[in-house]
N, C-alpha and C positions, 0 to 999 in steps of 0.2 A: 414892933409887934406886927405880924403879917396877918391880914384878914383874907378869907376866902369869900368872894362875892359871886353868886351865881346869877348869871344873865339868863332869863328864861326866854326861850325861843322854841317855836313848835318843832324845829328841826334840829336843834342843838341845845343840849343841856350841860355842856362842860363848864366847870368853874373857871372864872377869870381871876387869877391871882394878881393883886395890886395893892401893895402896902401903902401907896400914896393916896388912895381914894377911900372916902368914908362910905358907909353903906348908902347913904342918901345920894352921894355923887354917882355911885354905880347905878342906882335906880333912875336917876335923871338921865344918864347916858343911855341906858336901855330904852327909855321912853323916847328920847330925841332921835335915836337911830331908827326907831320904828315909825318916825314921821310926826310925832306929837310936837306941838308948838312948846316954846319955853314956858308959856303961861300954863299950858295943860300939864306939862311935866312937873312944874312947881306944885300945882294943886294935887296931883297924884302923890307926890312925895310928902306934901304938907309943909312946904317952905315958900318963901316969897320969890317971885320971879327975879327980882333984883339980885338975889343970892346967886342965882345961876349966872347972870351977867357978870357978877363979881368973880366967880370961879373962872369964867372964860377969859376975862382980862388978866387976872392976877395969878392964876395957878397953871403953870405950864404942864404939870402932870395931868390935870383934868382936861385941858385943851388937847393934849396928845392922845389921851384915852378916848375922847370923842372922835377924833380923826381916825384912830386905829379901829374902833368899833364900826364907824361908818364904812371904812374900806372893807372890813370883814363881811359886813352885811351886803355890800355891793357884790363881793365875790360869791356869796351864797346865792344871790339873785341871778347872777350870771350862770352859775351851775344849774339852777333850776330852769332857766330859759333854754339852756342847751338840752336838758332832758326833755322838755316840752317839744322842742323843735325836732328832736329825734323821733319822738312818738308821732308827731304830725306828719313827718316824712314817711314813716312806716304806714300810717293810715292812708296817705296818698298812693303809695305803692299798692296797697291792698285793693283800694277802689279802682285803680287803673288796670290791675291784673285780673280782677274777678269778672268773669263773663256774665255773672248774675247782676252786676251793677248796671243800673239803667244807663243807656247811652248818654242821656242828658247830664247825669251826674258825672260820668267819666269825662265828658267834654268840659264841664265846669271845672273839674279837678285839673285837667290838662291845661286849661286856659289860666287857671290860678298859678300854676307852676310857671308857665311861659311869661306871665305878666309880672312875676315877682322880680324886684330889683336885684341886681347882681349881689352875690354873696358878699358879706362883709370881709374886709381884710383879716388875715390871721391875727393881727394885734388888736382887733376890735374888742371892746368890752363895754358893758353897760355904763360904767362910771363916766365915760367920755360923753355920754349921751343923756345924762340926767339933767 
């Protein structure tokens, strides 16, 4: 029997299909991916924390689902960071190009750009730096 488990996330509400997970396991995974501790995830779902430890040690499907969910969450964060960086660069361009921007603000914007470390390599992503 295949279950549809929905992982709620403010930016994604697509269902995750996994016949190997119980609803409680899917809820635990969602909590862990969002940074909750094992104890907090257990309380939220209404199970004992040792149950989660047991699942991690003895259920490869659970362990794999946690890994996959974390990877997807990191990819989402990377996408959001790229969007924010793009908006920040656009703001810097506007500040530097607008003659109405006070010279002290333009100078600080220019210095912030010049003092910025070199751009990350093409292969850089957040997961390597967590």
